[in-house]
C-alpha positions as MATLAB code, in Angstrom:
seq = 'MDKSDTTTTTAPPPGAEDWQHWAMVMARANQMMLEAWADNLAKGSALPGFGFGPAAAPQAADPMAWMSAGAEMWSKGLDAWGRMLGQVSDAGKARDRRFGGEAWNDPIFDTVKQSYLAISERLLGTVEEIEGIDEGARSKLRFATRNFVDAMSPANYLATNPEVMKRTIESKGENLLAGLKNMIADIQRGQVTQSPDGAFELGRNLATTPGKVILETPLFQLIHYAPVTDEVLETPLIVFPPWINRFYILDLTPEKSFVRWTVGEGVSLFMVSWKSADESIRDVTMDDYVAAQVQAIDAVRDLLGVKAVHTIGYCVAGTTLAATLAYLTAKGEADKVASATFFTAQVDFEDAGDLKLFIGDDTMKTLEQLTAESGVLDGRVMAATFNLLRGRDLIWNYVVNNYLMGNDPPPFDLLHWNGDVTNLPGGWHRDYLQRLYRDNLLVKPGAISIAGVPLDLSKITIPAYIQAGREDHIAPLASVWKLGRVLAGPVRFVIAGSGHIAGVVNPPSAGKYQYWTSDKPAATLEEFQAAASETKGSWWPDWIAWLREQAPKTVKTAGARIPGEGKLKPIEDAPGRYVRTR';
ca = [
     -15.006  191.330  256.291;
     -13.236  194.507  257.412;
     -11.018  195.544  254.506;
      -8.538  197.041  256.939;
      -7.827  193.536  258.207;
      -7.147  192.136  254.740;
      -3.521  191.516  253.881;
      -2.505  191.146  250.257;
       0.519  189.002  249.637;
       2.422  188.361  246.452;
       3.840  184.908  245.910;
       7.628  185.006  245.584;
       9.067  184.152  242.170;
       9.972  180.494  241.746;
      13.493  179.596  242.805;
      16.042  177.296  241.198;
      14.730  174.282  243.127;
      11.180  174.965  241.905;
      12.191  175.123  238.282;
      14.432  172.060  238.555;
      11.565  170.161  240.192;
       9.187  171.068  237.382;
      11.800  170.196  234.791;
      11.975  166.702  236.285;
       8.197  166.480  236.507;
       7.790  167.482  232.870;
      10.508  165.087  231.785;
       8.773  162.255  233.608;
       5.427  163.302  232.168;
       6.973  163.284  228.725;
       8.266  159.779  229.305;
       4.889  158.553  230.589;
       3.068  160.027  227.594;
       5.491  158.437  225.193;
       5.168  155.063  226.892;
       1.388  155.314  226.745;
       1.540  156.467  223.146;
       3.820  153.595  222.162;
       1.534  151.090  223.888;
      -1.566  152.457  222.203;
       0.212  152.699  218.878;
       1.124  149.032  219.024;
      -2.548  148.230  219.637;
      -3.697  150.507  216.824;
      -5.854  152.536  219.202;
      -6.115  156.231  219.829;
      -3.965  158.113  222.286;
      -6.336  160.224  224.357;
      -5.883  163.941  224.047;
      -3.673  163.980  220.986;
      -6.065  163.070  218.205;
      -4.207  159.993  217.030;
      -6.769  157.410  215.964;
      -6.256  154.098  214.262;
      -6.363  155.732  210.851;
      -3.770  158.302  211.832;
      -1.412  155.941  213.650;
       1.641  154.913  211.641;
       2.486  151.259  211.326;
       4.961  150.106  213.955;
       7.000  148.462  211.222;
       7.659  151.845  209.624;
      10.510  153.449  211.625;
      10.334  156.797  209.863;
       6.616  157.052  210.511;
       7.247  156.177  214.140;
       9.821  158.955  214.389;
       7.579  161.503  212.717;
       4.603  160.658  214.903;
       6.605  161.176  218.088;
       7.906  164.502  216.870;
       4.455  165.574  215.751;
       3.067  164.858  219.189;
       5.810  166.986  220.757;
       5.175  169.713  218.205;
       1.487  169.808  219.193;
       2.529  170.183  222.817;
       4.902  173.015  221.946;
       2.169  174.696  219.967;
      -0.041  174.617  223.053;
       2.772  176.182  225.081;
       3.167  178.851  222.419;
      -0.526  179.750  222.541;
      -0.351  179.935  226.334;
       2.685  182.230  226.298;
       1.392  184.422  223.518;
       3.022  185.397  220.279;
       6.646  184.346  219.967;
       9.225  185.403  217.431;
      10.932  183.219  214.892;
      13.980  182.555  217.051;
      14.676  179.231  215.380;
      16.713  180.848  212.633;
      19.577  181.352  215.091;
      22.440  178.868  214.852;
      22.385  176.312  217.639;
      24.770  173.370  217.604;
      22.271  171.200  219.463;
      20.286  171.136  216.234;
      23.147  171.211  213.756;
      22.622  167.733  212.286;
      20.972  167.260  208.898;
      18.144  165.241  210.461;
      16.845  168.375  212.167;
      15.991  169.808  208.725;
      13.135  167.319  208.314;
       9.970  169.451  208.214;
       8.462  167.949  211.364;
      11.670  168.089  213.418;
      12.428  171.532  212.072;
       9.041  172.614  213.410;
       9.900  171.086  216.777;
      13.233  172.929  216.792;
      11.750  176.243  215.682;
       8.931  176.060  218.208;
      11.220  175.151  221.081;
      13.672  177.953  220.316;
      10.889  180.495  219.957;
       9.219  179.465  223.202;
      12.601  179.459  224.983;
      13.205  182.986  223.793;
       9.789  184.016  225.024;
      10.299  182.440  228.450;
      13.683  184.103  228.872;
      12.294  187.399  227.634;
       9.471  187.234  230.145;
      12.025  187.233  232.963;
      13.247  190.647  231.818;
       9.681  191.993  231.599;
       8.540  191.060  235.101;
       7.956  194.143  237.215;
       8.193  194.586  240.960;
      11.225  192.362  241.693;
      14.753  193.438  242.573;
      17.760  192.573  240.456;
      18.818  189.774  242.805;
      15.480  188.000  242.389;
      15.587  188.610  238.641;
      19.062  187.069  238.420;
      17.864  183.959  240.251;
      14.824  183.674  238.015;
      16.922  184.241  234.895;
      19.358  181.498  235.918;
      16.561  179.064  236.818;
      14.667  179.764  233.603;
      17.756  179.293  231.464;
      18.440  175.933  233.090;
      14.786  174.988  232.712;
      14.668  175.688  228.975;
      18.005  173.926  228.483;
      16.664  170.860  230.300;
      13.513  170.792  228.189;
      15.289  170.913  224.839;
      13.854  168.321  222.416;
      17.465  167.323  221.745;
      17.562  165.780  225.234;
      14.835  163.179  224.617;
      14.726  160.028  222.555;
      11.351  160.654  220.928;
      12.167  164.181  219.805;
      15.792  163.893  218.743;
      15.885  162.500  215.185;
      19.588  161.657  215.417;
      19.062  159.581  218.566;
      15.991  157.900  217.063;
      17.897  157.036  213.905;
      20.742  155.558  215.939;
      18.253  153.572  218.045;
      16.587  152.094  214.967;
      19.864  151.293  213.219;
      21.441  149.710  216.300;
      18.204  148.037  217.419;
      18.500  149.744  220.781;
      22.126  148.866  221.468;
      22.912  152.557  221.891;
      20.414  152.777  224.752;
      21.958  149.773  226.480;
      25.409  151.303  226.105;
      24.023  154.599  227.369;
      22.475  152.914  230.387;
      25.835  151.343  231.167;
      27.482  154.773  230.927;
      24.826  156.330  233.135;
      25.142  153.666  235.836;
      28.912  154.123  235.848;
      28.495  157.873  236.236;
      26.009  157.422  239.062;
      28.530  155.228  240.843;
      31.334  157.764  240.442;
      29.057  160.665  241.279;
      29.708  162.847  238.227;
      29.183  162.968  234.485;
      32.071  161.584  232.443;
      33.378  164.289  230.121;
      36.518  162.536  228.904;
      37.080  158.759  228.719;
      39.031  156.957  231.416;
      42.586  156.094  230.500;
      42.983  158.688  227.764;
      45.165  160.907  229.945;
      47.622  160.276  232.736;
      49.669  162.675  234.813;
      53.330  162.410  233.921;
      52.559  160.544  230.677;
      50.680  163.031  228.500;
      49.629  165.641  231.086;
      51.840  167.647  233.462;
      54.997  166.417  231.736;
      57.189  169.504  232.111;
      60.360  168.278  233.876;
      60.892  169.478  237.420;
      61.290  168.530  241.063;
      59.201  168.939  244.182;
      61.586  170.819  246.480;
      59.332  171.728  249.417;
      56.359  170.029  251.052;
      54.036  171.289  253.770;
      50.707  169.930  255.017;
      48.980  172.367  252.633;
      51.099  172.461  249.468;
      54.056  171.174  247.504;
      56.411  173.559  245.711;
      57.640  172.460  242.268;
      60.775  173.897  240.660;
      60.829  173.360  236.891;
      64.021  172.549  235.033;
      65.398  175.402  232.882;
      65.937  174.895  229.153;
      67.799  178.113  228.329;
      71.408  179.121  229.035;
      70.237  182.271  230.778;
      67.102  183.062  232.780;
      65.534  186.165  234.214;
      67.140  186.903  237.556;
      63.733  187.448  239.170;
      61.950  184.083  239.401;
      58.228  183.472  239.010;
      55.885  181.657  241.426;
      52.470  180.503  240.199;
      49.588  180.119  242.635;
      46.833  178.070  240.969;
      43.309  177.841  242.419;
      43.056  175.332  245.262;
      39.601  174.350  244.001;
      41.256  172.677  240.987;
      44.464  170.863  240.069;
      47.429  173.024  239.074;
      48.018  171.173  235.808;
      45.439  173.274  233.989;
      48.584  175.336  233.346;
      50.586  172.232  232.351;
      48.273  170.240  230.110;
      49.571  168.440  227.028;
      52.974  169.817  225.986;
      51.568  171.904  223.134;
      49.113  173.639  225.505;
      51.307  173.981  228.574;
      51.735  177.506  229.913;
      54.444  176.127  232.220;
      56.493  174.588  229.403;
      56.126  177.719  227.249;
      57.169  180.065  230.078;
      60.219  177.970  230.942;
      61.145  178.113  227.270;
      61.013  181.904  227.471;
      63.835  181.895  230.011;
      61.972  182.121  233.291;
      62.884  180.329  236.541;
      59.443  178.940  237.270;
      57.990  177.578  240.513;
      54.500  176.135  240.939;
      52.447  175.633  244.085;
      50.479  172.358  244.079;
      47.752  172.518  246.724;
      46.783  169.424  248.660;
      43.276  168.085  248.051;
      41.648  168.536  251.424;
      41.311  165.700  253.906;
      40.623  165.736  257.636;
      44.235  166.691  258.383;
      43.637  170.182  256.935;
      39.905  170.477  257.574;
      40.348  173.530  259.817;
      42.579  175.687  257.621;
      41.452  179.274  257.039;
      42.203  182.218  254.811;
      45.090  183.034  257.141;
      46.660  179.670  256.313;
      46.423  180.148  252.540;
      47.944  183.635  252.760;
      50.674  182.264  255.037;
      51.318  179.511  252.484;
      51.789  182.062  249.717;
      54.177  184.070  251.877;
      56.071  180.889  252.776;
      56.496  179.988  249.095;
      57.682  183.530  248.285;
      60.243  183.477  251.093;
      61.416  179.956  250.216;
      62.173  180.898  246.595;
      63.827  184.182  247.571;
      66.072  182.356  250.000;
      66.803  179.488  247.592;
      67.959  181.761  244.759;
      69.313  184.604  246.883;
      67.086  187.215  245.243;
      65.331  190.209  246.730;
      61.963  189.684  245.024;
      59.857  187.303  242.950;
      57.201  187.660  240.280;
      53.850  186.106  241.157;
      50.789  184.787  239.341;
      47.418  184.149  240.980;
      44.735  182.303  239.028;
      41.041  182.732  239.928;
      40.501  182.300  243.696;
      44.262  182.097  244.234;
      44.438  185.531  242.600;
      41.969  186.751  245.200;
      44.161  185.461  248.011;
      47.262  186.781  246.219;
      45.727  190.254  246.467;
      45.200  189.614  250.180;
      48.818  188.455  250.472;
      50.089  191.600  248.760;
      47.994  193.757  251.099;
      49.356  191.819  254.073;
      52.971  192.257  252.932;
      52.345  195.935  252.224;
      50.925  196.499  255.704;
      53.994  194.817  257.225;
      56.403  196.908  255.147;
      57.508  193.875  253.092;
      55.961  194.688  249.714;
      59.421  194.692  248.102;
      59.427  190.884  248.302;
      57.197  190.895  245.194;
      58.388  192.503  241.965;
      55.105  192.090  240.106;
      51.723  190.398  240.333;
      49.842  188.810  237.442;
      46.183  187.975  237.901;
      44.386  185.437  235.720;
      40.584  185.964  235.844;
      40.713  187.043  239.495;
      38.174  189.029  241.514;
      38.451  191.093  244.694;
      35.256  193.145  244.374;
      32.380  190.672  244.183;
      29.524  193.090  243.562;
      29.232  191.909  239.929;
      30.458  188.338  240.408;
      27.832  186.766  238.147;
      25.779  183.603  238.544;
      27.957  182.148  241.312;
      26.366  184.718  243.618;
      23.177  182.668  243.309;
      24.859  180.026  245.478;
      25.569  182.130  248.571;
      22.161  182.193  250.257;
      21.387  180.872  253.719;
      19.993  177.630  252.295;
      23.210  176.977  250.388;
      25.331  177.702  253.455;
      23.201  175.354  255.534;
      23.516  172.616  252.931;
      27.290  173.038  252.747;
      27.512  172.873  256.510;
      25.503  169.647  256.544;
      27.656  168.131  253.793;
      30.825  168.804  255.769;
      29.548  168.279  259.318;
      31.240  164.922  259.845;
      34.515  165.146  257.918;
      34.949  168.913  257.727;
      35.709  168.429  254.027;
      33.578  169.324  251.007;
      33.619  166.651  248.304;
      35.008  168.239  245.140;
      32.188  166.757  243.082;
      29.801  169.227  244.727;
      31.839  172.162  243.457;
      32.225  170.548  240.036;
      28.467  170.100  239.755;
      27.973  173.777  240.577;
      30.364  174.897  237.858;
      28.800  172.482  235.372;
      25.381  173.925  236.172;
      26.626  177.373  235.152;
      26.994  175.981  231.638;
      24.466  173.176  231.774;
      23.844  173.064  228.039;
      27.515  172.333  227.281;
      28.675  170.536  230.417;
      25.608  168.494  231.367;
      23.014  168.037  228.616;
      25.587  167.663  225.877;
      26.885  164.568  227.676;
      23.418  163.271  228.521;
      22.725  163.133  224.787;
      26.124  161.833  223.709;
      26.853  159.395  226.558;
      23.400  158.164  227.561;
      21.133  158.506  224.503;
      23.603  158.000  221.673;
      25.580  155.494  223.767;
      28.929  157.018  222.810;
      32.012  157.514  224.913;
      33.021  161.170  225.092;
      35.997  162.076  222.907;
      39.367  162.499  224.669;
      39.882  166.120  225.725;
      42.644  167.089  228.136;
      40.844  170.161  229.445;
      37.698  168.200  230.274;
      39.769  165.435  231.868;
      41.140  168.139  234.167;
      37.629  169.494  234.706;
      36.546  166.107  236.049;
      39.641  165.653  238.222;
      38.041  167.303  241.228;
      39.691  168.589  244.400;
      38.187  168.385  247.884;
      37.927  171.615  249.865;
      38.207  172.503  253.557;
      34.527  172.952  254.401;
      34.757  175.837  256.856;
      37.150  177.848  254.698;
      34.956  177.329  251.637;
      31.878  178.658  253.444;
      33.890  181.547  254.867;
      35.113  182.435  251.377;
      31.552  182.488  250.017;
      30.195  184.469  252.945;
      32.867  187.087  253.616;
      33.994  187.629  250.019;
      31.133  186.751  247.661;
      28.197  187.682  249.893;
      29.529  190.433  252.182;
      32.215  191.732  249.771;
      34.554  192.533  252.661;
      37.893  192.232  250.883;
      37.545  195.644  249.187;
      36.538  197.349  252.421;
      39.724  198.623  254.131;
      40.278  196.918  257.465;
      37.241  194.635  257.186;
      39.430  191.522  256.919;
      42.604  190.858  258.898;
      45.303  188.229  258.393;
      47.244  187.192  261.492;
      45.908  190.319  263.162;
      47.014  192.618  260.314;
      44.139  194.608  258.712;
      44.103  194.476  254.902;
      43.766  197.474  252.608;
      44.061  196.560  248.921;
      44.120  200.226  247.916;
      47.613  200.492  249.442;
      49.123  197.935  247.022;
      51.533  199.676  244.639;
      53.147  196.574  243.114;
      52.899  196.560  239.273;
      50.072  194.319  238.106;
      49.077  192.568  234.890;
      45.360  191.720  234.923;
      43.944  189.259  232.392;
      40.191  188.890  231.988;
      38.117  186.636  229.748;
      35.630  188.365  227.482;
      33.162  185.468  227.822;
      34.051  184.370  231.350;
      30.987  182.999  233.197;
      32.848  182.329  236.462;
      34.774  185.588  236.903;
      32.842  188.016  234.685;
      34.769  190.616  232.735;
      33.073  193.529  234.525;
      34.029  192.048  237.881;
      37.681  191.406  237.003;
      37.949  194.962  235.675;
      37.292  196.268  239.185;
      40.527  194.714  240.456;
      42.469  197.283  238.443;
      40.382  200.069  239.971;
      41.274  198.929  243.509;
      45.061  198.619  243.179;
      47.162  201.779  243.533;
      50.116  200.708  241.372;
      50.567  200.633  237.581;
      48.168  198.186  235.894;
      48.146  196.609  232.459;
      44.656  195.301  231.756;
      44.128  192.746  228.994;
      40.883  191.240  227.724;
      41.371  187.795  226.230;
      38.979  186.147  223.841;
      36.954  183.194  225.184;
      36.282  182.356  228.823;
      37.614  181.316  232.201;
      39.795  178.443  230.970;
      40.239  178.675  227.197;
      40.916  182.396  227.532;
      43.874  181.613  229.786;
      45.122  178.377  228.227;
      45.724  179.731  224.732;
      49.264  179.031  223.490;
      50.615  181.155  220.633;
      51.096  178.062  218.464;
      47.339  177.465  218.410;
      46.652  180.706  216.552;
      43.280  181.018  218.307;
      41.191  183.867  219.649;
      42.466  187.404  220.198;
      43.087  189.949  222.927;
      42.489  193.653  223.487;
      44.814  196.206  225.077;
      44.894  199.966  225.529;
      47.451  202.391  226.948;
      44.912  205.193  227.271;
      43.521  206.063  230.711;
      40.027  204.683  231.222;
      37.741  205.276  234.163;
      35.279  202.589  233.090;
      35.340  199.266  231.303;
      33.299  200.795  228.501;
      35.937  203.506  228.000;
      38.681  200.889  227.958;
      36.875  198.778  225.373;
      36.173  201.785  223.187;
      39.873  202.670  223.092;
      41.302  199.141  222.998;
      42.976  197.670  219.935;
      42.567  194.018  218.956;
      45.479  191.657  218.400;
      44.934  188.231  216.868;
      46.153  185.180  218.713;
      47.449  184.535  222.219;
      48.074  187.211  224.848;
      50.992  185.225  226.299;
      53.667  187.125  224.274;
      52.227  190.425  225.507;
      52.496  189.196  229.077;
      56.073  187.906  228.802;
      57.168  191.208  227.271;
      55.544  193.050  230.189;
      57.208  190.693  232.701;
      60.659  191.333  231.206;
      60.090  195.081  231.444;
      59.519  194.819  235.199;
      62.923  193.210  235.851;
      64.962  192.669  232.673;
      68.235  191.444  234.238;
      69.291  187.872  233.374;
      71.702  185.423  234.993;
      73.432  182.221  233.945;
      71.521  179.018  234.438;
      73.581  177.327  237.127;
      73.621  176.294  240.775;
      70.303  176.687  242.566;
      68.626  177.645  239.286;
      68.674  173.918  238.528;
      66.100  171.963  240.603;
      67.743  170.198  243.520;
      71.127  171.925  243.167;
      70.421  174.460  245.908;
      69.687  174.118  249.610;
      66.208  172.674  248.925;
      66.805  169.080  247.879;
      64.468  167.080  245.613;
      61.619  165.264  247.310;
      60.200  163.680  244.159;
      59.758  164.343  240.457;
      57.124  166.735  239.172;
      54.152  166.750  239.125;
      54.346  165.311  242.652;
      51.995  163.217  244.740;
      49.657  165.970  245.988;
      48.231  166.492  242.513;
      47.549  162.770  242.207;
      45.676  162.443  245.498;
      41.904  162.388  245.113;
];
């Protein structure tokens, strides 16, 4: 053969679908081996390939021997993996709550745990050692490998989880029947149950801050909350929550409610409640969401007779708030907004984290197919994506608890909200992923226009408070930091302990976490962190002090400051019907 005609090709690294497929294959293989082992064990015969003969087989009447034999078989398999992968370190000494129970200290199960953790470390380390691939491919492989090793945890399987095996023996299998019932129910509803049905109800123990819906459009309702102080800041505040979730993440149980706390601090507070998409708003675009924010700003200004409002944009609504500010600036109307607060918001998506793994052509094609008929993306698709980003905590944790242990999940308001999904306009969702996440156009002056007006975020001079989560896996700290580098006005940047939700929803009364601030100029995130000082507890008091500094004047609580007393009459009580519509 002529060597000049020979083409050498390198197989591409496995993608997420490949690893997920093999995870399922291995799980099924594990199940088949265990079934064969159990059958042979009952007959007192050997299990081919694992060296268990009649003399070695424990008696079926001995539950502890049965447990140990299953774990020993798994341990032998892990040992084979370890030899194949080469020398691995003793990673099992690290704390891991999956293996926190006392039963995992049994010598055999401890070996299983140690081996699994060591092999997981080796697999993840191998991703960093692979040469000849770009960072995008490495990120995909890292994400897929992490999900693979999480899926293959011995904690996820009956025969290798001593706590599940103990429960199965004690309950004579009733836990598995209960778990099967839970699993069937979840299959029918299309998502994993993370908080039990009936534990929480809007208006009863969630979203209970008193207020009135005073404006309704096809896209949103505007809620005006009732004041509780004799005086309030003259400049009101409008909150724009993410349309991919329900607004009541900021109005959970009363002790966690950012809304209730802010009203108590003497702020006239308004909340936008986005409509969960149906076919009536299937064709809305970025222009419509920016127009909605402008409409809410103008409605509140007119209602209270004020020149400007404070604004908050959370997550993706913070992204569109930046677009709104650029739009108003370009039109010479920036003075309508006194300040802008951004909760975990991104405008430069270069370092947007693992969500960038879901912006490829295949994903776009799938999303288009899912929305071809109705034009609407089922919110459970988005919820599954976010759960996959933290599969160990938001998927496998519930597989073990709900399906293997047969328990109901404990009541948790935040996880109830997490499961209360919102449908999305399909075309707008794809456009958001393509133009912002993939093409990163929002930070390129003039690359995006709203109603024919080119946007330039670098022209925004409105004072901004930017909050980022130190452990945020949805809007990474390094990505949120870049927002402050884009804006031209004064910026206060705050790093909050914890992540995308708990870092935001952290009331002072909880006494949890901490935050970092610095008044020294910093060109990079590393410089900021080096100079920043740590303060224990919630960052909310820091924010409210900053907000008062922007416009300290107060007025008496009267007239239109009371919901329904102005020209916008009450439509219904808060939290309104839009937030209840699935």
